[in-house]
C-alpha positions as CSV (number, residue, x, y, z in Angstrom):
1,M,4.1,10.4,18.9
2,N,4.4,14.0,20.1
3,G,6.6,15.9,17.6
4,K,6.4,13.1,15.1
5,H,3.9,14.5,12.7
6,Y,5.3,12.6,9.8
7,M,3.9,9.4,11.3
8,F,0.2,10.5,11.1
9,F,-2.0,12.1,8.5
10,Q,-5.7,12.5,8.2
11,N,-7.9,13.6,5.3
12,R,-11.3,14.1,6.9
13,E,-12.5,15.8,3.6
14,C,-12.0,12.5,1.7
15,E,-15.3,11.2,0.5
16,F,-14.3,7.8,1.9
17,F,-13.2,8.9,5.4
18,P,-13.0,6.7,7.3
19,C,-12.7,3.9,4.7
20,H,-12.5,1.1,7.3
21,S,-14.5,0.6,10.5
22,G,-13.3,-0.3,14.0
23,I,-10.9,2.6,14.5
24,A,-11.8,5.7,16.4
25,E,-11.8,8.6,13.9
26,E,-9.2,10.6,15.9
27,D,-6.8,7.6,15.5
28,F,-7.5,6.9,11.9
29,N,-4.3,7.3,9.9
30,C,-4.6,8.0,6.2
31,L,-0.9,8.1,5.6
32,F,-0.9,4.6,4.1
33,C,-4.1,5.0,2.2
34,Y,-2.9,2.5,-0.3
35,C,-1.2,-0.2,1.8
36,P,2.5,-0.7,0.9
37,L,2.2,-4.3,2.1
38,Y,-0.5,-5.2,-0.5
39,T,2.1,-6.7,-2.8
40,L,3.2,-9.2,-0.1
41,G,0.0,-11.1,-0.7
42,E,-1.1,-13.3,2.2
43,R,2.2,-12.5,4.0
44,C,1.2,-8.9,4.5
45,G,0.1,-9.5,8.1
46,G,-3.3,-8.0,7.8
47,S,-6.7,-9.6,7.5
48,C,-7.0,-9.9,3.7
49,R,-9.0,-12.4,1.7
50,Y,-9.1,-13.3,-2.0
51,T,-12.1,-12.9,-4.1
52,A,-13.4,-15.8,-6.3
53,S,-11.6,-14.2,-9.2
54,G,-8.3,-14.2,-7.3
55,V,-8.1,-10.5,-6.5
56,K,-6.8,-9.6,-3.0
57,S,-9.3,-7.7,-1.0
58,C,-8.3,-5.6,2.0
59,E,-11.8,-4.5,2.7
60,D,-11.8,-6.0,6.2
61,C,-8.3,-4.9,7.1
62,A,-7.5,-1.8,9.1
63,F,-3.9,-2.6,9.9
64,P,-2.2,0.3,7.9
65,H,-4.8,2.8,9.2
66,R,-4.1,2.2,12.9
67,R,-2.0,5.1,14.4
68,E,0.1,2.7,16.4
69,N,1.1,0.5,13.4
70,Y,3.4,3.0,11.7
71,D,6.6,1.4,13.0
72,A,5.3,-2.1,12.2
73,L,4.7,-1.1,8.6
74,L,8.2,0.5,8.3
75,K,9.8,-2.7,9.6
76,R,8.4,-4.6,6.6
77,F,10.0,-2.3,4.0
78,P,13.1,-4.5,3.7
79,E,10.8,-7.3,2.5
80,L,9.3,-5.0,-0.1
81,A,12.8,-3.9,-1.3
82,A,13.9,-7.5,-1.6
83,L,10.7,-8.3,-3.6
84,A,11.3,-5.3,-5.9
85,A,15.0,-6.3,-6.4
86,R,14.0,-9.8,-7.4
87,Q,11.4,-8.5,-9.9
88,E,13.9,-6.1,-11.4
89,N,16.4,-8.9,-11.9
90,N,13.7,-11.1,-13.5
91,H,12.9,-8.3,-16.0
92,E,16.5,-8.1,-17.0
93,L,16.5,-11.7,-18.4
């Protein structure tokens, strides 16, 4: 990742840093603080669960915060674009 500073960001001054456990602080990536894969539901690839009220909880998932997962996240963007396109088409009805 040398010379690829766009792939990694850290905000150590954040009152929640680090917001997930299990990752060495020096490797904790804040770039995807709000996971772009959230909207994919159970197909996100992380370790999510659903609360009794049906809300998706990513409390136990550190996938977007692992330094090495940047490329894996970007590979999923076509799925997000397709989902957004379908939703846009549904709103036009």
